[in-house]
N, C-alpha and C positions, 0 to 999 in steps of 0.2 A: 494908528497903525498904517499910515500912508506911505511908509518907507519900504514897501515890499520890494519894488524893483531895484532900488539902490542897495538894499541889503543883499539881494541875490548877487549883484555884481561884486559887492565887497567880499562876500563869502568865497566866490569863485577865485578871487585873487589870493586868498590866504591858504597856503599849503601848510603841511605839517612842519613844525619847527625842526631844524636840523638835528638838535640834540635828542629828538625822540625817534629819529628814523631807525636806529638800531633796536630800541625796545619794540617798535611796531613790527619790524621784520621778525624778531626773535619770538615775540608773543605769538605770531601766526605759526611759526615753526613748532613751537612747543604745543600749541593748541592742536595742531594736526597730529603730532606724535601721540598726544593723549587721546586721540580718536575723534576729535571734533571735526566737523566738515562745514565751516562757515562760508557764507557768501564773501566775495571780496569786499574789503572795507576801505573807504577813503576817509582819512582823518583830516580835521580842520581845527585850527586854533582860533577861538573867538573871545571877545571880552564879555564882561558881566552883563551889559545891556543887551548885547546880541544873544547871549544865552537865554535871557528872559524872553526875548522875542521868539526865539526858536521853540521854547517850551510852550509859549502861548499858541504858536502855530501848529503844535502837535509834532514837532520835530522836523518840519519842512520850511524851506525858505520862502515859498510862495503859496499863499492861500487866497481864497476869494475875499473881496472887501466885505467886512461885517463887524458890527460893534462887539461881538463876543470875543474877538481876539484882543481888543483893547482891555476888556474886562479881565481876561485871563492874564494878560501882561501885568496889569496893576496888582492883581492878586499874587502873582509870583514874585513881583518886586517887593511887596509888603511882607511876604513870607520870609524873604531873604533878609530884609531889614529888621523886622521885629520878631520873627518866629525862630530865629537862630538856625534856620535850615540853609543848606547850600547845595546848589546843583553842580555836581562835578562834571557831568557829561550828559549828552542825549544822543541816542542812536535811532535811526529809523529803519523800518522793515522795507528794504528795497534791494535790488540786485543790479549793481553793487550797493551795499549799504553805505550810508554816510554817518560818520560819528563826529560830533563837535565837542571839543575839549575846552574847558575854560582856562584862559591864559594865566590866571592867578593860582592855579593848582601847583603844588610842589611836584618835584620829579616823582616822588613816591606816589602821590595822588594820580599823576598821569599814567604811571605804569599800572596802577590798580584799575583805572577806568579802561585802559587799553585791553587788559586781560578780561575785564568784565564785558566789554564790547564784543570781543571775539566769541565769547560764549553766547551772548545775545544773538549774534549773527548766525551762529550754528543753529540756534533754536528756530530762528526765522526760516532758515533754509530747509529744516528737516521735520518740523512739527506739522502733522497732517491738517490741523485746524487753520494754520496759515495757508496751507495748500488749497483750502476751500475757495480762496479768492484767486490764487494764481491759476488753478485748473480751469477757471471760467474765462481766462483771457484768450484772445486770439492767438497770441504767442505763448502757448501753454508752458508753464514753469517760470515765466518771467513776470516779475512784479511790476516794474515800471511805474511805481507809485508817484515818484517825483514828477514824471512827465504827465501822468493823469491829473494830479492836483494842479500842476501848472496850466494845463488846458482848461480845467474848470475855473481857475482864477481869472484867466484871460477872457473866457466866455462870459462870465458873470460881470466882469469889469466892463466889457463891451455893452452888455445889456443895460448896465447902470449909466453908461455914457450915451446911450441912444436917446436922442431928443424926443422920440415918440413914446418912450417908456419912462414913467415916473420912477426916479431912483428910489424914493421912499417906498414905493410899492414893491420893488424888487427886494429890498431889505426886509420888508414885512413878510413877503412870500417865503423868504429863506427862514424867517422865524417860525412860520407855520410848519414848514418841512422839518425843521430841527426838533419840533415837539414830538415827532415820530421816529427820530433817528435810531432808537433802540428797538423799534417795532419792526424787525426784519426776521427772516428765518435763517439764523446763523448756522443752522445744522445742514443747510443745503449748499451745494456748489453755486457760487455767484454767477448769475447771468444777467444780461442787460434788460431783459423783458421788454423789448421795444414793441412787440406786437400786442394788440389787445385781444385777450381771449375771454370770451363771455358772450352775452347776447349781442348779436350783430345789429347795430343801429340801422343800417341800410335796409335790412330785411324787415325790420319792424316798421320802418317808414312806408315800405311798399304795401305791407298788410294794411296799415292804417289808411293809406290812400284808396285801396280797394274798398274798404268799409264805407268810407265817405262817398265814394262814387256810387255804391249800391243804394245810398239814401237819396240820390238824385237831387241834391241840394244845390242852390246857386252859390257862386263864389262869395257873394255878399253875405249870405247867411252863414256859410262856413267860417268866414273871417270874423263874424260877430259872435257866434255861438261857440265855436270850437277854438277857444284861445289856446295859446301855447301851453299854459298850465294844465288845461284839460288834456291836450295831446300828450304831454309828458306823463300824466296819470294813466292814460290809456296804454301808452307804451309799457308802463310798468306792469299792467295786467298781463301782457304777453310774455313777460320775463318768467322763467321757471322759478318755482317757489324755492328750490334749493340752489340759490345762487349766492355764493359759490357752492359747489357740491359738497366740499369739505371745508371746515374752518381754515382760514388762511392766516398764518402768522405774519406774513410779509404785508403788513398794512400799507407800508409805503408804496409797494408795487400795485396794490389794489386801488388806492386812490389815484395813482398816476394813470392807471389804465381806464378807470371807470368814473373818476371824480370830475367835478366841475368847479369853476370858481363862482363865488357868490357875488352877484351884481346887485348892489344896494339900490340903484335907481330902478331896476326892473323888479326887484324884490324876489328874485329867484336865481337858481343856478344856471349859468350859461357855459358854453364850451371854454375850456382853458385856452389861453394864448399859447403859441408855440414855445415862447421863452419860459412859460410857467411849467409845462411838462418837461422841458429840457432841464430846468433847475431841479425839479423833483427827481429826475433820473440821476443827476450828478450827486445830489445829497444821498440818494440811496446807494450809489456806488461807493461813496466815501464811508458810509455807515458799514457796509460789508468789509471794506478794507480794514477799518479800525476794529472790527468785531473780534478778530482773533487775539488782538492785544488785550482786550477787555476780558476775554474768556480764559486767558492763560497768565494772568498777572502774577499769581503766586508761583506757578511752575517756572515761568520765564525768569523772574527776578531771583528766585531760589537757585535755579540752574546757573545763572551768571555769577551769583555770589559763591556757589560751591566751587566752580572752576577757577574763579578769581583767587579764592583762598588756596586752592591746590597749587596754582602757579606761583602766587606771590609768597606763600609761606612754605609749603611742602617742597617746592622746587627752588626756593630762595631767589625768585625773580626780583624781589625787593632786596637790594644790597644791604650789607651790614649797617651802613650809615643811613639807610632808608627805612629799616624795619620798624623802628618805634613810631615813625610818622605813619607808616602803613597800618600798624596795629591801632593807632588812634583813629585813623580813617575808617577802618572796618568796624570798630566799636561804635562809632557814631551811627553808621548805617544800620547795624543790627539792633541798636538799642533805642531807635526812634519809637515814639509812642503809638498807641492805637493798635489796630490789626496790621502788623508789619509784614508785608509780603516777602521781604528779603529774609527775615528771621524765620518765619513759618515755612517758607519754601525751602530754605537751606536745611532746616531741621528735618523736613520730610524727605528730601533727597538723600541725606545721610542715613535716614531710617531705611529707605529703599535699598541702599548699598549694604548696610549692616545686616538687615534681615536676609538678603540674598546670600551674602557671604556666610552668615551663620547657618543657613539651611544647607549650603554646599558642604560645609565642614561636618555638620551633623549627619548628613546622608552618607558620608564616608566613614565616620566613626561608628555609626550604627551597623555598618557592614563588617566590623572587626569581630572575629570569632570570640564569643563569650560576652559581647556587648549587645544589649537590647534596650528598648525604650523604658523597660521596667527597672533595670538596674543601672542605667547610665550614670546617674549622679553618685552612685556608690563605687563604681569601678573605673571611672574616667577622671583623671586629675586635670581639671581645666587649666590650672596654672602651667602645667607642663605642656599642654596643648598649645597655649599661647606662646610659650617660649619656643616651641618648634616652629610656629607660624611666623616668628620674627624673620624679616628679610635677611639674607646672608650679608655679612659685612662688606663683601665685594660690591654688592648692589647698593647698600645703604650709604656707604661713604665712598665717593668717587673723586679722586684727585689725580694729578699727573703722576704722582708717585705710586698710586695703587692700581694703575691700568693693567699690570700683569696679572692681578688677581682675577680679572674678568675672563681670563683664558679658560678657567675651570667652570665658568657659569654656563648653563644650558644656552644653546644657540638662539632659542626663541626669545630670550631676554636681551640679547646683545646685538647691536648693529655692527657686524664685524668690519665692514668697510669704514664706517666712522671711527671705530676703535683704532684701526691702523693709521688713519689720518691724524687722530688725536695724539699719537706718539710723536708727531712732528709739530704739535702745538696748534693744529687747526682741525677740528674745533678746540677751543680752549675749555677743557673740562673743569678747570678751577672756577670758571664763571658759569658755564652751561653744562653741568655733568649729564643732563638728560640726553644730550646729543649722541651719546654712545649706546643708548638704550632703545628698545622697541616699545610698542604699546604694552605688550605683555610684561616687559621688564619694568616699566613704570608702575603697572598695576601691582607687581610684586614689591616694588620699592615702597609703595604707599598703601599697603594692604590695611584696610580700615579696622579690622578687629583687634589689631595690636597697637593702634594709636592710643595714647594715654587717655584721651577723653572717652574712648569707646571700649576700654579693656573689660568692663563689667558686662558687656552686651552678650557674650557667649554664655557666661554663667547664669545670666538672667532667664534663660530658657525655662519654660514651665513644662510640667508633666503632660499637659494636653497637647502642646506642640510636639513634644518628643513622640507621643503616641501617634499623632497625625502623620508624622514623617515615617516613623518606623513601620506602621501597618502596611504601607504601600511600597516597601522595599522587597522586591521579589528575588533579588540576587544577594541575599544576606550571607554573612560568613565568607566574604570574598578575601578579606585581609587577615593575616595572622598576628598583626601588631598595629598599635596606634600609629607608630612612625611610618609604617608601610602605607597605611590609609591616607595619612596627611600628605605623603609625597605625591599623591594623585589629585590633590585639591586644585581646582581651577581658580587661580588667584585673580583672574579678570572677570569672574562671574558677576560681581557687584556692579562693575562699570558696564558690562554688557547689558545687564538688566536695566540700568539707568538709561542707556541709549534707546532701548526698546520702548520704555515708558515715555521718554521724551518725544518719541515719534508719534505715539497714538493717543495720548491723553490730553484733556483740558482740565481746568481747575476743579470742575465738579466731579469728574470721574477720578481724578487724582486724589482728592480729599476722600471721596467715597471708598476708594480701595485701601488707602494707606493710613487713614486717620483711625488707628486701632486703639483699644483700651491701653495697651502697653505704651504706645506713643503718648497718649494723653496724660497718663499717670507720670511718666518720666519727665515730661516737659511742663507739667503743672497747668494744663488747660482746664477751664471750667466755664460754665454759663452763668449769666446773671440776668435778672429781670426786674421790672418795676412792679411793685406791689400796690394794687389799688386800695388795699386795706390799710397799709401803713404810709403810703405815699413815698416810699423810699426804694432804692435798689438793693438787692441782696443776692448772694450766691445761690444759684438754684440747683446745679448739678455738676458733677465731674464724670458722669457716666459717658462712655464713648458715643452711644446713640444720641444723647442729648447735645453733646458738643458738636458732633458731626451735623446734626440737624440744623443747629444755629448757624454754623459756618456755611453750609450748603445753601441756606436761604439767602446768604449775602452774595453768592456767586451764580446761582441759577438765573439765567436770562440777564446777566450783568448786574444782578441784584435789583433789577427793576421788575415791576409787575408784568406778567405775561398776558398780552392782549392779542386777540385774534378776531378776524372778520367772520361773523356767523351768517349775516344776511345783507346782501346789497340791495334788496327790494323789500325791506321791512315794512310791515303794514300795507304791502302792495302799493307803496307810494314812493318808491325809489329812496326811501330813507335807509341810513346805514345803521346796522346793528353790530356792535362790538361786544365781545364777551371777555371778562376778566377771569383767567384760569386761577381760581382761588386755591392757595396752598396753606391756609391758616393765617395768613397775614392780610389785614385789611388794606384797601386802597386809602390813600390820603384823599378824602372826598373833596377837599378844597382844591387840591391840585388836579384831581380828576375833572372837576367842573371847568377849570381854566383850560385844560388840554382839549376837552370837547369843543370849546369855542374855537380853538385853533383848527381842529379837524373839520369843523363845519366849513371853514374857509376853503378847505381842500376838497370837500365833498359837494358843497353848494346847496345842500338840502339838509333837513334835520338829521341829527346823529343821536344814537342811543347807546347806552352802555349798561349791560347786565353785570351785576357783581353781588358778592355776599359780604355782609357786614356782621360784626359782633356787637350786640347791644346788651347793656347791663342796666337793670333797673336801679334807680337811686336808693330805693328802700333796701334792695339786696346788698348794696355797698355798705349802708349803715349797719345792717345786721352782721355782715362779714367782719366789719371793723370791731364790733363788740365781741365776736367769737374768735377773733384772730385767725381768720382764714380768708381765702380769696373768693370773691363772688363768682358764680358760674354764669358766663355770658351766653346769650342765645344767638344762634346764627340765623339771619334772615336774608331773603333775596330782595334786591333793590334794582330799580331801573332808573338811570339818570338820563335825562333827555335835554337837548338844546336845540331850539328851533330857529335860532338866529336872533332871538330877542330875550328869551327867558329860559333859565335852567330850572327844571323840575325834578324832584326825586319822589318816587312812589314805591310802595311795597308791592311785591309780586309773589305769587304762590311759589312754594319751594320747588315744585316740579318744573318750574321754568328756569331754575338755576342749578338744579341737582347735578346736571351734566358738567357744570363748571368746577365742582368741588373735587379736590384730589382725594384719592383713597388712602387711608391708613397713614402713610408717611407724609409729613407736612411739606417737605421739599420736593416731593415726587411729581414735578411737572416736566420731567425729562422724557423725551420721546422714547418709546420702547426700542426703536431700531438702533439707538446708540448707547444702550445700557450695557451691552455685552462687554 
């Protein structure tokens, strides 16, 4: 991956192909009419190899020199060659955003990815979790990610080129830093943390000097008896026992501020070089930048897939000769195996829209004289309701010949100025009918409850939901007929709700709120698990609580173990104590041992990790097999320690790890302050 600079030059020379200029402009116009507010997007056409390089670099043209990019490039290339997968585009979170389209895409593919990108850019610009990074910048609200990553790449390249710094040591140091790239506090606004907060080293040194002076010892004795290791130990005795005062999730910040590098020749930790702290700071900034993308994968991909489908299919942005190609494109994206964020995300966004629209309709119908939650299913004809909710013909079918029919449509649905211009052929409504409609008009035109795939949604309402809605309607009997009630329905309610959710949620809160039993049943989600008794996998449950728990475990803290610093002066010897916030899922002890070795290099002194493990007696497994049941594991506390030479694991009393165990719900490692 040594082509970083030449690639950057090549990309700068490649503008959007001329035959895509109109789709790019019109996709932006349509997106904004639909209510999206994306960052400006610059589009580039690149070839297959360049696409693989960009994916390896995380969507950016310039990254710091490191072997990981070559490994990711090779993985991406093999996936394309042997896995049957194809990357259609990549877009980065920046202002302006940059989107790279593969030149081998068909025109239908290019239109699809352009609409997809516009929705991604809207998500980047408006989701609060992406704002956690931008609000911490000097120029608040500006991402400037490409510039930041370019600075980091240039600085690290200079360190590697410095004749006084071993290039291999720089790369090894980056490896150590990357072992903690997910150990940040992604729920806090990003800040550089340039200042060291904690025990002041200078004050400790002054206290120590006073103690030595009181002993009235000669310099020779001081030099022989009070070696640096003893001094470091004495310094540790002056550090407050509760350092840090509260567990700190931002492990990267803690080791940057208080860590040392381990000096093998001296056999102890010594102060980091300036370049080492600088690289730690850069790796931490990049971890915070990419955190929002990891936290919103399902939401973001589902959001882009939803609006892409709305534009390409519902608004016929795919031409008649492109539609079959587009349908094949979308089917491949939504049908890919495993936990598919596109499919799950799009289904959830449709569920948000449908449940909101259904509640809006029900609140109006339950205000009709003679209709209550008790008799709703007996006195309301849902088929007639759906027929009434169908969009008017003048809105549903817009051609140059039907423009006059829009004169009788409510003003809030029609852009009257555009309608007048359309009579002269510009805009061309045969190609872009949406140009004469407003946001409210498009919401009416594409009302979700009357779409063929969702027509059963209104009738599927259960008695409990009817009661829940009906009991809190204080102004009942407002309407004399169903028709009168439906005339007041807000047809944009579903989209409005989606925009609110898009702004405030991340994957964990999104799944927690909308992964209901109704959604799970209709979309056939279930959990499976490995049986120790049979040695096979089997379906475990289709209950909402169980499915939600399994999914949330994959998204809490990026699906990685949650680790925090609990003591920076453990054993009163400047050792580091980390704690694993146990949520029912054990650490991979092999990986934990190797990670501690990396952390040791950043701390310069022994590191410790408290965790909880599940242990099953072999005899219990045999008994369980004979009785066709699962053995009951026992949870025990463990302390893993690495001193620079040896990894040890020892049992610890439960009271030493009790504070690490989550209460009740396995995935509940979420801070209380963002559960609302």
